[in-house]
N, C-alpha and C positions, 0 to 999 in steps of 0.2 A: 516529583520536581515541579517548580513554577515554570510558567512559559510567559513570554512577551507576544502580545497580539499586535501586530502591526496592521493598521486599517489604512488602505490605501484608496484615495478619492479620484477617480479619473472616469471618462467615458468608457462605457462597456465595450465599445470598439477596439479599445486599447488593452483589454484584459489579456488576451492572449499573448501580446507582444511583452506586456509587463511580466506576465509568468515566465516567459522564456528567459528574461533578464534575471529574475530573481533566483533562478536555479544555480547561479553562481554562489549564491549566499546559503548559509547552512538552515534555511526554514525547512521544516519537516511536514507541514500540513497547510492546506489552503482551503478556502471557503468563499465562494462567490455570491454576491447579493446584487440585486439590480442597481444598485447606487455605489458600492463599494467592493473591494476584494480584500479578504483577511489572510494574513499569513502569519503562522505560529512559529515561534522561535523558542527552543528550549533555553532556559535560563543560563545553563552552563556553556551555552554557544555564542552568548553576547560578548561583543568587544567594541571598542571605539571605532574600528574601521568600517563596521556596518554603516553608520550614519555618513560616513565619507563617502562610501560606495554609492548610497542612495542619493546622496547630493550630486554625484556624477551622473546617475541615471536620469535625474530630473532636467539636466542639461538636452537630453534627447527625447524625453517623454513628459508630456504636461500632467503631472500629478502631484498631489500633496498628500502627506500621511500623519497619522497619529500612533503612537506607542503606549500601551497599557500593559500592566503586569497582571497576569491572571493566575491566581492561586490554585494549586491542585483540586481543593475542596469545590470551588467555585466552578471549574471546568466540569467537574463530575456532575454537579447539578445542572449545568447548562445542557450536557449530554442528555441526561434522564428527561429533562423538560423537553427537549426537542426530538427525541428518538421516536421515530414511527416505522411500523413494519414496512419492509421492503420485499418486493416480489421480482424474481428474474423469470418472467414467463410463468409457465407452469411447471418450471424446473426445479426451482428453490425459492424459499421463503425465508426471510430473517426477521426475527422479532425478540424483544426483551422478555424476560420471564414474567412481567406484569401485563403483557399483551395476551389476548386470547388465541387460541390455536389457529393455524392456517391449513385446514384440510384439502385445500385446493391444489397444493404443491406436492411433488414427489418427495422432496427432501426439505425438511423444516429445521432451521438452525436457531438455537436460542443463544442470543448473543448480548451479555450484559457489557457494555462497551468500558465503562469506568474512564480511565484516562487513555486507552489505547485506540489507535486508528484502526478502521476496518469494519463497518457494519453494512456495507452494501449500498449506502447513500451515494457515496461519491462515485463518479463514473468509472473510476479506475477499478474499484473493487467490484462493482456490478458487472464490468467486462470480464474481470478474472474469473468470477464465479459462472459467468455464461460459457466462457471458453472452456471451462473445466468438464463440462457435461460430454464434451467429445475426445476427452483425453483417454488413454488406455490406464486407468488407475487401478483396476482390479489386480490385486496382488502385486502392486508396484511399490517400490522403495522411493519415498518422496522427501524432499527438503523443501520446508516454507521458510524462506530467507526474508527476515523483516516481518515476523508473523503478526504483530500488532494484537488484534484481539483473538488471534488463532482461528479466525472464520475459514481460512482457506484449508488449514491443516484439518480442521473438523469436517469440512465438507470431502476432503480427501479420504478420510476415514470411512465416512458414510458411502463413498463410491468404491470401497473395497480395498483401499490401499493397505498393505500389509504392515510396513515399517514406515513411521514418519518422524521425522525430526523437524522441530521448529525453533528458530533462534531469532532473538532481538535484542539490540543494545539497551533498550529501556528497561528498567526493573518493572515498571508498572505494565508493561506488555507481558513480560515473563509471568508475572503473577495472575495477570487476566487471562492469559492463555490457559494456565492451569485451571482457573476457576471454570471457564467456559467449556473446557474439555470435561469436567466434572459433571457440570450441569446437563450436557449432552450425552452422557454416559459412554464417553469415548476414552479407552484406556490404552491405546497403541500410540500415543503421541509422546515423544521425549522432548521436553521443552528446555532449552538452553538460554542462559542469559549471558549475552556477549555479542562478538562480532563473528564474522565468517571464520576468522582464524581459530574459533572455539569450537568449531564444528570439525571434528577429527576424522570422521567417517567420510566415504566417497562411495562411488558405484551407485549413483541414483539414477532411477529411469527418468524422474520428472523432477524439475525445480521450479518452484513457484517464487516469483520475486516482484511484489507490488511495493516498490520503494520510491525512488526517483532517479532521474537521469544519470546525475553525477556518481551515485553509489553503484548503479547498474554498469556504468562504463569503468569504473575502478575496479569491479569485481568479476568482470567477464572472463578473465583469464582464469581465475580460480574456479568460477562456476563451470567452465568448460572442463577443467580438470576433474571436477568431482561428478560430471555426468557420464553414464555409459555411452558407448557408441550407439547412434540412433536414438539418444535420449532426447528429451523434450525441455526446453527452457521457456517458460510461460512468463512474460514480463509486462508490468504496467507501471503507472506513476510517471509516465512520460507523456509529454504533449505531441500533437500531430506535428508540429515544427520540430520535434526532436528525431522523427523518425529516420531522416537522412543520416544523422551522425550515429545512430545506433546500428543502422543497416551496415554502414562503412565499418564500424568497430567490429561488429559480429562477423563481418566477412574476414577480417584479419585473423579471427580464430576458427575459421572454416565452419561457422554456423550459416545455415541457410533459412531464409524467412519462409514459413510454410503457410502462415495464415495471419491476417491483420484485421482487427475490429476497431472502430472509431466511435466515440460517443462524445458529444460536445467538443470541447478543445482536446480531447485526450485520446490516447490510443493504447492498444494492447496488442503485443506481438507474440506470435508462437514461433520460436526457433528450434531447429533440429540440429543436433550434432552430427 
């Protein structure tokens, strides 16, 4: 699927505020630069109301923007050209198959990202990886909701999870997770193409959800139902400014906040049922 890249030009001090505003729109990935902020929109999510909404936002925040269509093949090339190994302390390392091994980490993941999100470069994925080292994953039943490259599901398998379901609405993510599972010699991940409604199973000990604020809020009730009592919901893809609304919504479903991690403008929360 092609994407539109919206490049927003504004002072970096306003990046966090703009990101919070953009979460009301169907952008699925963001990338910060010293001089601009990029937001990526799937081609099938575009409609005329987006331009109108951005015009309204410009009345409150000083920015200008450019829109460019990014072909699937060009995105692939861009990922490969810019993908560098990532290390989460000495716990986990992430590299592509064309990088040399990383013997200094306990768990090495080989991720060829293609079109899917999730390489450890973004603060949200990095924090999810870091937080997973303290989760009780040995023998656990796990759901990776919005699996992207499959990176979290693969790490869960390495940490001893016995049953792992991974689901993503994007076909590219579905195929990428299958490919990366094979590359990492992981055979206990069931990959589903679809939404949370396509996950018919329940009784999960742990659910991993690195998506975005709106999807997490909309899915909170279903995620609560799919978790066992005392289960863990680990979420990211949310800004620090989103924490109050996430906490309020989680409290409505009797989740408690057990742990919080912040990196840059982003946050990762561990919720207990």
